[in-house]
C-alpha positions in Angstrom: 10.3 -27.2 -105.8 8.6 -30.0 -107.7 4.9 -30.7 -107.3 5.4 -34.1 -108.8 8.1 -34.9 -106.3 6.1 -33.8 -103.3 3.0 -35.7 -104.5 5.2 -38.8 -104.8 6.4 -38.3 -101.2 2.9 -38.0 -99.9 1.8 -41.2 -101.6 4.5 -43.3 -99.8 3.1 -45.6 -97.1 4.5 -47.4 -94.1 6.8 -44.6 -92.9 7.0 -43.1 -89.5 5.6 -39.5 -89.4 8.9 -37.8 -88.9 10.5 -40.0 -91.6 7.8 -39.0 -94.1 8.3 -35.3 -93.2 12.0 -35.6 -94.0 11.1 -37.3 -97.3 8.6 -34.5 -98.1 11.1 -31.7 -97.4 13.7 -33.5 -99.6 11.2 -33.6 -102.4 10.3 -30.0 -101.8 14.0 -29.1 -102.4 14.1 -31.3 -105.5 14.9 -29.5 -108.8 13.9 -31.5 -112.0 17.0 -30.1 -113.8 19.6 -30.2 -111.2 18.5 -32.8 -108.6 18.3 -32.6 -104.8 21.2 -31.5 -102.7 20.1 -29.4 -99.7 22.6 -28.9 -96.8 22.0 -30.8 -93.6 21.5 -27.6 -91.7 18.8 -26.5 -94.1 17.1 -29.8 -94.1 17.2 -30.1 -90.3 15.8 -26.6 -90.0 13.0 -27.4 -92.4 12.1 -30.6 -90.6 12.6 -28.9 -87.1 14.8 -31.8 -85.9 18.5 -32.1 -85.0 21.1 -33.2 -87.5 21.7 -36.5 -85.8 17.9 -37.3 -85.8 17.8 -36.2 -89.5 20.6 -38.7 -90.3 18.7 -41.5 -88.6 15.6 -40.9 -90.7 17.7 -40.5 -93.9 19.2 -43.9 -93.1 15.8 -45.4 -92.8 14.7 -43.9 -96.1 17.8 -45.3 -97.8 17.3 -48.7 -96.2 13.8 -49.0 -97.7 15.1 -47.9 -101.1 13.4 -44.5 -101.4 16.6 -42.6 -101.9 20.4 -43.0 -102.3 22.9 -40.6 -100.8 26.0 -39.6 -102.8 28.7 -37.7 -100.9 30.3 -34.9 -102.9 33.7 -33.1 -102.7 34.8 -29.9 -104.3 37.3 -30.8 -107.0 39.6 -27.8 -106.2 39.4 -27.3 -102.4 38.6 -30.9 -101.6 36.0 -29.6 -99.2 32.8 -31.6 -98.5 29.8 -30.4 -100.5 26.1 -31.0 -99.6 25.2 -34.6 -100.2 23.4 -35.4 -103.5 20.1 -37.2 -102.8 18.9 -39.4 -105.6 15.2 -40.2 -105.2 13.6 -43.4 -106.2 11.5 -41.9 -109.0 14.5 -40.4 -110.8 15.5 -42.1 -114.0 18.3 -44.7 -113.5 17.8 -44.9 -109.8 19.5 -47.8 -108.1 19.4 -48.3 -104.4 22.8 -48.0 -102.7 24.1 -50.8 -100.5 25.5 -49.6 -97.2 28.7 -51.3 -96.1 29.6 -50.4 -92.5 32.9 -48.9 -91.6 35.2 -51.4 -89.9 35.5 -49.3 -86.7 32.2 -47.6 -86.1 29.7 -49.2 -88.5 29.2 -46.2 -90.8 30.0 -45.7 -94.4 29.1 -46.6 -98.0 30.2 -49.3 -100.4 33.1 -48.8 -102.7 30.8 -48.6 -105.7 28.8 -45.6 -104.5 28.4 -42.8 -107.0 31.0 -40.1 -106.5 31.1 -36.7 -108.1 34.2 -35.5 -109.8 36.0 -38.8 -109.6 38.6 -37.6 -112.1 39.5 -34.4 -110.3 38.3 -35.1 -106.7 39.7 -36.9 -103.8 39.7 -40.2 -105.6 42.5 -39.1 -107.8 44.6 -38.3 -104.7 43.9 -41.5 -102.9 41.2 -40.0 -100.8 38.2 -41.9 -102.1 38.3 -44.2 -99.1 38.2 -41.2 -96.8 34.8 -39.9 -98.1 32.5 -39.1 -95.2 30.1 -41.7 -94.1 26.7 -41.1 -95.8 24.8 -41.5 -92.6 26.6 -39.1 -90.2 29.3 -37.3 -92.3 32.3 -38.8 -90.4 35.8 -39.0 -91.7 37.3 -37.6 -94.9 38.5 -34.2 -95.9 39.3 -31.5 -93.4 36.7 -29.1 -94.8 33.7 -31.1 -93.5 30.5 -29.1 -93.1 29.9 -30.2 -89.5 30.8 -28.0 -86.6 33.3 -30.3 -84.9 37.0 -31.2 -85.7 37.8 -32.7 -89.1 39.7 -35.8 -88.0 38.4 -39.1 -89.4 36.0 -40.7 -87.1 37.7 -44.2 -86.6 40.7 -42.4 -84.8 38.8 -39.5 -83.3 37.7 -40.0 -79.7 35.0 -37.4 -80.0 32.7 -37.6 -83.1 32.3 -34.5 -85.3 28.6 -35.1 -85.4 26.4 -35.4 -82.4 25.6 -39.0 -81.5 21.9 -39.8 -81.7 21.9 -41.2 -78.2 22.9 -37.8 -76.8 20.5 -35.9 -78.9 18.9 -33.2 -76.7 15.8 -33.1 -78.9 13.7 -36.0 -77.6 10.1 -37.0 -77.6 8.5 -36.5 -74.2 8.4 -39.6 -72.0 4.7 -40.1 -71.6 4.4 -43.4 -69.8 6.5 -42.4 -66.7 4.5 -39.2 -66.4 1.3 -41.1 -66.5 2.5 -43.6 -63.9 3.5 -40.7 -61.7 0.1 -39.0 -62.1 -1.6 -42.3 -61.4 0.4 -42.8 -58.2 -0.3 -39.3 -57.0 -4.1 -39.7 -57.7 -4.2 -43.0 -55.9 -2.3 -41.7 -52.8 -4.3 -38.5 -52.6 -7.8 -40.0 -53.1 -8.6 -42.9 -50.8 -10.5 -45.9 -51.9 -13.2 -45.2 -49.3 -13.8 -41.7 -50.6 -13.9 -42.9 -54.2 -16.3 -45.7 -53.4 -18.5 -43.2 -51.5 -18.5 -41.0 -54.7 -19.5 -43.9 -56.9 -22.3 -44.8 -54.4 -23.5 -41.2 -54.5 -23.6 -41.3 -58.3 -25.4 -44.7 -58.3 -22.6 -46.5 -60.0 -21.9 -50.2 -59.4 -18.2 -50.7 -58.5 -18.4 -54.3 -59.9 -19.5 -53.0 -63.4 -18.0 -49.6 -63.8 -18.0 -47.9 -67.3 -14.7 -47.4 -68.9 -14.6 -43.6 -68.0 -14.7 -44.5 -64.3 -11.9 -47.1 -64.3 -8.2 -46.6 -63.5 -6.5 -43.4 -62.3 -8.1 -40.7 -64.6 -11.3 -40.3 -62.6 -9.3 -40.1 -59.4 -7.3 -37.3 -61.0 -10.5 -35.4 -61.7 -11.5 -35.8 -58.0 -8.1 -34.6 -57.0 -8.5 -31.4 -59.1 -12.0 -30.8 -57.7 -10.5 -30.9 -54.2 -7.1 -29.1 -54.8 -7.9 -26.6 -57.6 -11.6 -25.8 -56.8 -11.2 -26.0 -53.0 -14.0 -28.5 -52.3 -13.7 -30.9 -49.4 -14.4 -34.6 -50.0 -17.7 -34.3 -48.2 -18.7 -31.4 -50.4 -17.8 -33.4 -53.5 -19.9 -36.3 -52.4 -22.8 -34.0 -51.5 -22.6 -32.2 -54.8 -22.6 -35.6 -56.6 -25.7 -36.7 -54.7 -27.5 -33.4 -55.6 -26.6 -33.8 -59.3 -28.4 -37.1 -59.3 -31.6 -35.4 -58.3 -31.4 -33.2 -61.4 -30.2 -36.0 -63.7 -31.6 -39.5 -62.9 -29.0 -41.3 -65.0 -25.4 -41.6 -63.7 -22.9 -39.4 -65.6 -21.0 -41.0 -68.4 -17.7 -39.9 -66.8 -16.1 -37.6 -64.3 -15.7 -34.9 -66.9 -19.5 -34.6 -67.0 -19.4 -33.4 -63.4 -16.8 -30.6 -63.9 -19.4 -27.9 -64.4 -21.4 -29.1 -61.4 -18.3 -29.0 -59.2 -17.3 -25.6 -60.5 -20.7 -24.1 -59.6 -20.5 -25.7 -56.2 -17.1 -24.1 -55.6 -18.4 -20.7 -56.8 -21.3 -20.9 -54.3 -18.9 -21.8 -51.6 -16.8 -18.7 -52.3 -19.9 -16.5 -52.4 -21.2 -17.9 -49.1 -17.8 -17.3 -47.4 -17.8 -13.7 -48.7 -21.3 -13.1 -47.3 -20.2 -14.4 -43.9 -17.2 -12.1 -43.8 -19.3 -9.0 -44.4 -20.3 -7.0 -41.3 -24.1 -6.8 -40.7 -25.6 -3.5 -41.4 -26.4 -1.4 -38.3 -30.1 -1.0 -37.6 -31.4 2.4 -38.7 -32.2 5.0 -36.0 -35.8 5.3 -35.2 -37.4 8.3 -36.8 -38.2 11.2 -34.6 -41.9 11.5 -33.8 -43.5 14.7 -34.9 -44.4 17.3 -32.2 -48.2 17.5 -32.1 -48.7 19.3 -28.7 -46.6 22.5 -28.9 -47.8 24.0 -25.5 -46.9 20.8 -23.7 -43.5 20.7 -25.5 -42.6 24.3 -24.5 -44.0 23.8 -21.0 -41.7 20.9 -20.5 -38.8 23.1 -21.7 -39.8 25.9 -19.3 -40.1 23.6 -16.3 -36.7 22.0 -16.9 -33.3 23.5 -16.3 -32.3 23.3 -20.0 -31.3 26.4 -21.9 -34.3 28.4 -23.0 -33.9 31.4 -25.3 -36.1 34.4 -24.3 -37.4 34.7 -27.8 -38.4 31.0 -28.1 -41.8 31.5 -26.5 -44.2 33.9 -28.1 -47.0 35.7 -26.2 -49.6 33.4 -27.8 -47.7 30.3 -26.6 -47.3 31.8 -23.1 -51.0 32.4 -22.8 -51.8 28.9 -24.0 -49.6 27.3 -21.4 -51.0 29.5 -18.6 -54.6 28.8 -19.8 -54.0 25.0 -19.6 -52.1 25.3 -16.3 -49.0 23.7 -17.7 -46.7 26.4 -16.2 -47.1 29.1 -13.5 -46.5 32.9 -14.0 -43.8 32.8 -11.4 -41.9 30.0 -13.3 -42.2 32.0 -16.5 -40.6 35.1 -14.8 -37.8 32.9 -13.4 -37.1 31.8 -16.9 -37.2 35.3 -18.3 -40.5 35.0 -20.2 -42.6 38.2 -19.9 
């Protein structure tokens, strides 16, 4: 790692974000004594992109003259070694001119720097078969890619994934926005949206930017589908909010909390309606204040009357008040 190299990478301007990330990781792997030669797998892993995308950004860096790629071969095994990346700040740097291959448009010029020219593939007539600097096509059978080692002009299936079939792609935002816009416009009618604007005191002819287009309709759609509010409840809640805040809201997001509270109240009201009303409490029994009359009513009725229930004092009190007769007392077993 070289701090001077990474600082140099950070100072470069006019690059796309991913291209600058690739340049920074290249400089992070730069060694002042030995140079920069990370493998494509390592560099793609560091940048969190595919190898095909990595090669596209390396080609851009080489096109603007910030680096030059030099393919390398092992002098003994003739296997392809990690590419040597010569950065623009290194002494003696000269930008490499890229001459396309006649078949597929890849490749380097004949004067590109090659390692081990005396002992490498060049001595065996293999210099012309060096892999293309952009994608690693062609050349020796020991290529570092995961596909077959046939040279790319004759090979029907490339050894390196083609960029156009790269599964790692940026999300397509515009079609998604268009789909959301269509859904919002279909779900929320113009009449309902105009009624909402009228409830908020907004002039349709001079709407603020936050109320234009499909985003505000998408907010209304969420209030209805996610919070469970009807269109009438949304409009009524909007009218009530104007009573608390005289000025119209800056945008639909300012009404999110108001709509959430309205939805919460709606759920609570529905819960109260589902609850069974409490049964009325039974009336409290009145205390017995006239015992002789109570027992006289028991004696004169046909209800069960224990013999020991009426004392002599209570018997005399009932007789003295004429509530019962002596004959009825004897019939009920009271002596």
